[in-house]
C-alpha positions, 0 to 999 in steps of 0.5 A: 935102518940097520947096517947093510952087508957090503958084499956076499957073505960080508959083515955088516958095515955101518954107514959113513955117518954111523962110523963118524958118530961111533968115533965121536961116541955119539949113540947110534940107534938103528931099529929095523922098524921105527914103529917097533914098540920095544924100540920106542919104549927104550927111547922114551924110558931109557934114552930120553933124548933132548934131540934126535938126528936122523940121516939116511933113514928110509922109513916114515917116522911115527908121531910117537918117535917125533914127540919123544925128544924134548927139543925135537927131531932134525932130519939131515940129508947127506946129498943134494935133492932135486929142486922140487923134491917133496913139493 
């Protein structure tokens, strides 16, 4: 998801993961909706990723998104999850 505003009338600030990615010149795509056809077209036709890494993205990822990278998608979770979360 796009960066959130940090304070009233404040500017949008990327997450800590986004800031590090920018420092390392790793492209960061933050669509409002992962199922947006324009975003998916851009991903398939222009970005053509070998792998996608998702972090702190609070939406379901559509099959079209998951099928785009040549070597798949990796989801990382920056915090410890409860033992039975998602079971």
